[in-house]
C-alpha positions as CSV (number, residue, x, y, z in Angstrom):
1,M,0.0,0.0,0.0
2,I,1.2,3.6,-0.7
3,L,0.9,6.1,2.0
4,S,0.3,9.6,0.6
5,P,2.2,12.5,2.1
6,K,0.2,15.4,3.2
7,R,-0.6,17.9,0.5
8,G,2.2,20.4,0.2
9,A,5.0,18.0,0.9
10,G,6.0,18.0,-2.7
11,E,3.1,18.7,-5.0
12,A,3.7,19.7,-8.6
13,R,4.0,23.3,-9.2
14,V,4.6,23.2,-13.0
15,G,2.0,21.3,-14.9
16,T,1.9,22.9,-18.3
17,K,3.5,20.8,-21.0
18,G,6.6,22.4,-22.5
19,K,7.4,24.4,-19.3
20,G,8.7,21.6,-17.2
21,L,11.8,19.4,-17.5
22,G,11.8,16.8,-20.4
23,F,13.6,13.5,-20.5
24,W,16.9,14.7,-21.9
25,M,17.0,17.6,-19.4
26,V,16.3,15.2,-16.5
27,L,18.9,12.7,-17.8
28,A,21.4,15.5,-18.2
29,L,20.6,16.6,-14.6
30,C,21.3,13.1,-13.3
31,V,24.5,12.5,-15.3
32,G,25.7,16.1,-14.9
33,N,25.3,16.0,-11.1
34,M,27.1,12.7,-10.8
35,I,29.9,13.5,-13.2
36,G,31.5,16.7,-11.9
37,S,34.9,17.9,-10.9
38,G,35.6,14.9,-8.7
39,I,36.4,12.4,-11.5
40,Y,39.3,14.7,-12.5
41,L,40.8,14.4,-9.0
42,L,39.7,10.9,-7.9
43,P,42.4,9.0,-9.9
44,A,45.1,10.7,-7.8
45,T,43.2,10.2,-4.5
46,L,42.5,6.5,-5.2
47,A,46.0,5.6,-6.7
48,P,47.6,4.7,-3.3
49,L,44.9,2.1,-2.8
50,G,46.1,0.0,-5.7
51,T,43.8,-2.8,-6.9
52,N,41.5,-2.0,-3.9
53,Q,40.2,1.0,-5.9
54,L,38.9,-1.3,-8.7
55,Y,37.0,-3.4,-6.2
56,G,35.8,-0.2,-4.5
57,W,34.4,1.1,-7.9
58,I,32.6,-2.3,-8.5
59,V,31.1,-2.3,-5.0
60,T,30.0,1.4,-5.4
61,I,28.5,0.8,-8.8
62,G,26.6,-2.1,-7.5
63,G,25.4,-0.1,-4.4
64,A,24.5,2.9,-6.5
65,T,22.5,0.7,-8.9
66,C,20.5,-0.6,-6.0
67,L,19.9,2.9,-4.7
68,A,18.9,4.0,-8.2
69,A,16.4,1.1,-8.6
70,V,14.8,2.0,-5.3
71,F,14.5,5.7,-6.2
72,A,13.2,4.8,-9.6
73,R,10.5,2.6,-8.2
74,M,9.6,5.1,-5.5
75,S,9.4,8.0,-8.0
76,A,7.1,6.0,-10.2
77,K,4.7,5.5,-7.2
78,L,5.2,9.0,-5.8
79,P,6.1,11.4,-8.6
80,I,6.2,14.5,-6.3
81,C,8.8,17.1,-5.4
82,G,11.2,16.4,-2.5
83,G,12.7,13.1,-3.3
84,P,14.2,11.6,-0.2
85,Y,12.2,14.0,2.0
86,A,8.9,13.1,0.5
87,Y,9.5,9.4,0.8
88,A,10.7,9.6,4.4
89,Q,7.7,11.7,5.4
90,A,5.2,9.5,3.7
91,A,6.7,6.4,5.4
92,F,7.6,7.6,8.9
93,G,6.1,11.0,9.5
94,P,7.4,14.6,9.9
95,F,10.4,14.0,12.1
96,A,12.0,11.4,9.8
97,G,11.1,13.5,6.8
98,F,12.8,16.5,8.4
99,C,16.0,14.5,9.3
100,A,16.2,13.1,5.7
101,A,15.6,16.5,4.1
102,W,17.9,18.5,6.5
103,S,20.8,16.0,6.0
104,Y,20.3,16.1,2.3
105,W,20.1,19.9,2.1
106,V,23.2,20.3,4.2
107,M,25.0,17.8,2.0
108,L,24.0,20.0,-1.0
109,W,25.1,23.4,0.0
110,A,28.2,22.2,2.0
111,G,29.4,20.0,-0.9
112,N,28.7,22.7,-3.4
113,G,31.4,24.8,-1.7
114,A,34.0,22.3,-2.9
115,I,32.5,22.3,-6.4
116,A,32.5,26.1,-6.7
117,V,36.1,26.2,-5.7
118,A,36.8,23.4,-8.3
119,V,35.5,25.7,-11.1
120,V,37.9,28.4,-10.3
121,S,40.8,26.0,-9.5
122,N,40.6,24.7,-13.0
123,L,40.3,28.2,-14.5
124,S,43.4,29.2,-12.7
125,L,45.4,26.5,-14.6
126,I,44.4,28.3,-17.8
127,F,44.7,31.8,-16.5
128,P,47.5,31.8,-13.8
129,A,46.8,35.4,-12.9
130,I,43.6,34.2,-11.1
131,G,45.6,32.3,-8.5
132,Q,48.2,35.1,-8.2
133,T,45.6,37.8,-7.4
134,T,44.6,38.0,-3.8
135,G,40.9,37.5,-3.3
136,L,40.1,37.0,-6.9
137,P,39.6,33.2,-6.7
138,A,37.1,33.6,-3.9
139,L,35.3,36.4,-5.7
140,L,35.0,34.4,-8.9
141,S,33.8,31.3,-7.0
142,V,31.0,33.3,-5.3
143,G,30.3,34.9,-8.6
144,C,29.7,31.5,-10.2
145,V,27.3,30.6,-7.3
146,W,25.2,33.7,-7.8
147,L,25.2,33.5,-11.6
148,L,23.8,30.0,-11.5
149,T,21.4,31.0,-8.7
150,W,20.0,33.6,-11.1
151,V,19.8,31.0,-13.9
152,N,17.8,28.7,-11.6
153,I,15.5,31.5,-10.4
154,R,14.7,32.5,-14.0
155,G,13.0,29.1,-14.4
156,V,13.5,25.4,-14.2
157,R,13.9,25.0,-18.0
158,S,16.8,27.5,-17.9
159,A,18.6,25.3,-15.4
160,G,17.7,22.3,-17.5
161,E,19.2,23.8,-20.7
162,V,22.4,24.6,-18.9
163,S,22.6,21.0,-17.7
164,V,22.1,19.6,-21.2
165,I,24.9,21.7,-22.7
166,T,27.4,21.3,-19.9
167,S,26.8,17.5,-19.7
168,A,27.4,17.0,-23.4
169,I,30.7,19.0,-23.2
170,K,32.0,17.4,-20.0
171,L,31.8,13.9,-21.4
172,M,34.2,14.6,-24.3
173,P,37.6,14.2,-22.5
174,L,36.4,11.3,-20.5
175,V,35.1,9.5,-23.6
176,L,38.4,10.3,-25.3
177,L,40.4,8.8,-22.4
178,I,38.3,5.6,-22.5
179,G,38.6,5.5,-26.3
180,L,42.4,5.9,-26.0
181,A,42.6,3.0,-23.5
182,L,40.5,0.7,-25.8
183,W,42.7,1.6,-28.8
184,L,45.9,0.9,-26.9
185,T,44.4,-2.5,-25.8
186,L,43.4,-3.3,-29.4
187,I,46.9,-2.6,-30.8
188,G,48.5,-4.7,-28.0
189,A,50.2,-1.8,-26.2
190,P,51.9,-3.2,-23.0
191,H,50.3,-2.4,-19.6
192,V,52.3,-0.7,-17.0
193,A,53.7,-2.8,-14.2
194,Q,51.8,-1.7,-11.0
195,P,53.3,-2.3,-7.5
196,P,51.5,-4.9,-5.5
197,V,49.1,-3.5,-2.9
198,P,47.4,-5.9,-0.4
199,I,43.7,-6.4,-0.9
200,A,42.0,-5.5,2.4
201,A,38.3,-4.9,3.4
202,G,39.2,-1.6,5.1
203,A,41.0,-0.3,1.9
204,I,38.0,-1.3,-0.3
205,A,35.6,0.4,2.2
206,T,37.8,3.6,2.0
207,A,37.7,3.4,-1.8
208,A,33.9,2.9,-1.7
209,G,33.5,5.9,0.6
210,L,35.5,8.1,-1.8
211,T,34.0,6.7,-5.0
212,F,30.5,7.2,-3.8
213,W,31.1,10.9,-4.1
214,G,31.1,10.3,-7.8
215,F,27.5,9.0,-7.6
216,L,26.2,11.8,-5.4
217,G,23.2,13.2,-7.2
218,L,21.9,9.8,-8.5
219,E,18.5,10.8,-7.0
220,S,18.6,14.2,-8.6
221,A,15.5,13.6,-10.8
222,T,13.3,12.8,-7.8
223,V,13.8,16.1,-6.0
224,P,12.1,18.4,-8.7
225,A,9.8,15.6,-9.9
226,G,6.8,17.8,-9.6
227,K,8.3,20.0,-12.4
228,V,9.1,17.1,-14.7
229,E,6.8,16.3,-17.7
230,N,5.3,12.8,-17.4
231,A,7.3,12.4,-14.1
232,A,6.0,8.9,-13.4
233,R,7.8,7.6,-16.5
234,V,10.6,10.1,-17.1
235,V,12.1,10.2,-13.5
236,P,12.7,6.5,-13.0
237,L,13.9,6.0,-16.6
238,A,16.4,8.9,-16.4
239,T,17.6,7.7,-12.9
240,L,18.4,4.2,-14.0
241,I,19.9,5.1,-17.4
242,G,21.9,7.9,-15.7
243,V,23.4,5.7,-13.1
244,M,24.3,2.9,-15.5
245,L,25.9,5.3,-18.0
246,T,27.9,7.0,-15.2
247,G,29.0,3.7,-13.8
248,V,30.3,2.5,-17.2
249,I,32.3,5.8,-17.6
250,Y,33.8,5.7,-14.1
251,L,34.9,2.1,-14.4
252,G,36.3,2.7,-17.8
253,I,38.4,5.6,-16.6
254,S,39.6,3.6,-13.6
255,L,40.7,0.7,-15.8
256,A,42.4,3.1,-18.1
257,F,44.5,4.5,-15.3
258,W,45.2,1.0,-13.9
259,A,46.4,-0.2,-17.3
260,Y,48.4,2.8,-18.7
261,M,49.5,5.1,-15.8
262,P,51.8,4.1,-12.9
263,L,50.1,4.4,-9.6
264,A,52.9,6.6,-8.2
265,A,52.6,9.0,-11.1
266,A,48.8,9.2,-10.8
267,A,49.1,9.8,-7.0
268,A,51.5,12.6,-7.5
269,S,49.6,14.3,-10.3
270,P,47.5,17.5,-9.6
271,A,45.7,16.8,-12.9
272,P,45.8,13.0,-13.5
273,V,43.4,12.9,-16.5
274,A,45.3,15.6,-18.3
275,D,48.6,13.9,-17.6
276,L,47.4,10.5,-18.9
277,L,46.1,12.1,-22.1
278,G,49.2,14.2,-22.3
279,R,51.4,11.0,-22.5
280,Y,49.8,10.3,-25.9
281,F,48.6,13.7,-27.2
282,G,51.2,16.1,-26.0
283,S,51.8,18.3,-23.0
284,G,49.3,20.9,-24.2
285,M,46.5,18.6,-23.0
286,G,46.8,20.1,-19.5
287,Q,45.1,23.3,-20.4
288,V,42.6,21.7,-22.7
289,V,41.4,19.3,-20.0
290,A,41.3,22.1,-17.5
291,V,38.7,23.9,-19.7
292,F,36.6,20.8,-19.7
293,A,37.0,20.2,-16.0
294,A,35.9,23.8,-15.3
295,I,32.8,23.3,-17.5
296,S,32.1,20.0,-15.8
297,A,32.3,21.6,-12.3
298,F,30.2,24.5,-13.5
299,G,27.5,22.2,-14.9
300,T,27.4,20.2,-11.7
301,L,27.2,23.3,-9.6
302,N,24.2,24.4,-11.7
303,G,22.4,21.1,-11.1
304,F,23.0,21.0,-7.3
305,I,21.9,24.6,-7.0
306,L,18.6,23.6,-8.5
307,L,18.3,20.9,-5.9
308,Q,19.4,23.0,-2.9
309,G,16.7,25.5,-3.8
310,E,13.9,22.9,-4.2
311,M,14.6,21.0,-0.9
312,P,13.8,23.7,1.7
313,C,10.7,24.7,-0.4
314,A,9.4,21.1,-0.3
315,M,10.2,20.9,3.5
316,A,8.2,24.1,4.1
317,R,5.2,22.9,2.1
318,G,5.3,19.7,4.2
319,G,5.2,21.6,7.4
320,V,8.7,20.8,8.8
321,F,10.4,24.0,7.8
322,P,9.5,27.7,8.1
323,A,6.5,28.5,5.8
324,W,8.4,31.5,4.5
325,F,10.5,29.2,2.3
326,A,7.4,27.8,0.5
327,H,6.9,31.0,-1.6
328,D,7.4,30.7,-5.4
329,G,8.5,33.6,-7.6
330,A,6.9,34.7,-10.9
331,S,8.8,32.0,-12.8
332,G,7.4,29.2,-10.5
333,T,10.8,28.8,-8.8
334,P,11.4,28.9,-5.0
335,V,13.3,32.2,-5.0
336,R,13.6,32.5,-1.2
337,S,14.9,29.0,-0.8
338,H,17.5,29.6,-3.6
339,V,18.7,32.9,-2.0
340,V,19.1,31.5,1.5
341,S,20.8,28.3,0.2
342,S,23.2,30.3,-1.9
343,I,24.1,32.6,1.0
344,L,25.1,29.5,3.0
345,L,26.9,28.1,0.0
346,S,28.8,31.4,-0.4
347,A,29.8,31.3,3.2
348,V,31.2,27.8,2.9
349,T,32.9,28.7,-0.3
350,L,34.7,31.6,1.3
351,L,35.7,29.5,4.3
352,N,37.1,26.9,1.9
353,F,39.6,29.5,0.6
354,G,40.7,30.2,4.2
355,R,41.4,26.6,4.6
356,G,43.4,26.3,1.4
357,M,42.4,25.1,-2.0
358,G,44.6,22.0,-1.7
359,D,42.9,20.3,1.3
360,L,39.5,21.6,0.7
361,F,38.0,19.2,-1.8
362,Q,38.5,16.0,0.2
363,F,37.6,17.7,3.6
364,I,34.3,19.2,2.5
365,A,33.4,16.3,0.3
366,S,33.8,13.8,3.1
367,I,31.9,15.8,5.7
368,S,29.0,16.8,3.4
369,L,28.7,13.2,2.2
370,A,28.7,11.9,5.8
371,A,25.9,14.3,6.6
372,G,23.9,13.3,3.6
373,M,24.2,9.5,4.0
374,L,21.3,9.6,6.5
375,S,18.9,10.7,3.8
376,Y,19.9,7.8,1.6
377,F,19.6,5.3,4.4
378,I,16.1,6.6,5.4
379,S,15.0,6.5,1.8
380,M,15.9,2.8,1.6
381,M,13.9,2.1,4.8
382,A,11.0,4.2,3.4
383,A,10.8,1.9,0.4
384,I,10.5,-1.1,2.6
385,R,7.7,0.6,4.6
386,L,5.8,2.0,1.6
387,L,6.0,-1.0,-0.8
388,P,6.0,-4.1,1.5
389,E,4.3,-6.2,-1.2
390,E,7.3,-5.8,-3.7
391,R,9.7,-8.4,-2.2
392,W,12.4,-7.8,-4.8
393,L,12.4,-4.1,-3.9
394,I,12.8,-4.9,-0.2
395,V,15.9,-7.0,-1.0
396,V,17.4,-4.3,-3.2
397,A,16.6,-1.6,-0.5
398,L,18.3,-3.7,2.2
399,I,21.4,-4.1,0.0
400,G,21.4,-0.4,-0.7
401,A,21.0,0.4,3.1
402,A,23.9,-2.0,3.9
403,F,26.1,-0.3,1.3
404,I,25.3,3.1,2.7
405,V,26.3,1.9,6.2
406,W,29.5,0.4,4.9
407,A,30.4,3.4,2.8
408,T,29.8,5.7,5.8
409,W,32.2,3.6,7.8
410,G,34.8,4.0,5.0
411,L,34.6,7.8,5.3
412,G,36.2,7.6,8.7
413,A,35.2,8.7,12.3
414,S,36.2,12.3,11.9
415,A,34.0,12.9,8.8
416,V,31.1,11.0,10.4
417,G,31.4,13.1,13.6
418,Y,31.4,16.4,11.8
419,G,28.5,15.2,9.6
420,A,26.5,14.2,12.7
421,L,27.0,17.6,14.2
422,L,25.7,19.3,11.0
423,V,22.6,17.0,11.1
424,A,22.1,17.7,14.9
425,A,22.3,21.5,14.2
426,G,18.9,21.3,12.4
427,L,16.9,19.8,15.3
428,P,16.2,23.2,17.0
429,V,14.8,24.4,13.7
430,Y,12.4,21.5,13.6
431,W,11.3,21.8,17.2
432,A,10.7,25.6,16.7
433,V,8.6,25.0,13.6
434,R,6.5,22.3,15.2
435,R,6.0,24.3,18.4
436,G,4.9,27.3,16.3
437,Q,2.3,25.1,14.5
438,G,1.1,23.7,17.8
439,A,0.6,27.3,19.1
440,A,-1.2,28.3,16.0
441,L,-3.7,25.4,16.4
442,A,-4.3,26.1,20.1
């Protein structure tokens, strides 16, 4: 049986055909949010793990596919805005819905800080003056945030069009790298000799925790589902196809590095994708790939800004967040939610520069992901509660939940501790909203 969330938790706000998100826009949103700046850095981060990284990718792809199958089925049954929040509230009530939504929202704007910095970091490789000018990187990063906030406020289709264009562009160097590896294999080019690294469950878990960052956003289509044309069909289809396509690309890139770039060289490289392509196409590939990496990060930032604006609005309409956030602007977009989310994102981005651009990506990525894992876990439990008659889905949801617990462990105690604090920080907001509603009814 399906439990319907209270009206307002995520009802559609765009119903006119041609004004919502179509299939290709939704697919681009899914793929674009998953494939961001991280894939250009992960080969270096994962290199010290040796063969464990390959097992980590395989486990993560399997886990992500289970999560995608659950989200796809849930979105077909509940094609409403809010995604993880809507499912949690429908299954377990307002408090669980708030916890899922808050953890997911924190993951979005906190993680977006790393993505905003990645845009400018890649641009500084093309224009060194950016990195040499005090304050300019921070200014440009915040400028990207507000440019894309404006795009999203203009209308959901504007954001969808940006996702389509940037997703098509960002795939080019990654497909080139995979094509290069296939060509080298076909002509019999020798593989590099990699040093032996012991296979260990802890190392595989670490790899899974890191590689899951590459699948963050697999549920992207479910969050603005009320603004998707024919959502009951488009959202699940785009979710499943997006995860499978992304998994093939990630695994292909990992195998390419394993076969044709020494682990030590990959680990020491600040731009491993550019360095591997540069071995066969010349040293000028560094700046070329930097352009694509900047566009990739820019497109991902656009997609996640769309989600970080939709989530507080869905929470407010469901009665677990201040009602002020539920207001839509003239274009049918949650203007207030976008503005507040981007203010928080701008603050995180500026703090990132204070910490230093080198450490920032892994630090913020780990903490934001640790905070957001709760939303994924509750979503899996919600599927079991809402669709008890679908036994295959229960098995898949349990596998997905087990993967989330395991990947969270792989992130480490420090990241989990910081993530738990971020989640706990939202509890006073929930209690204040609920007390206010109780007083209004008295």
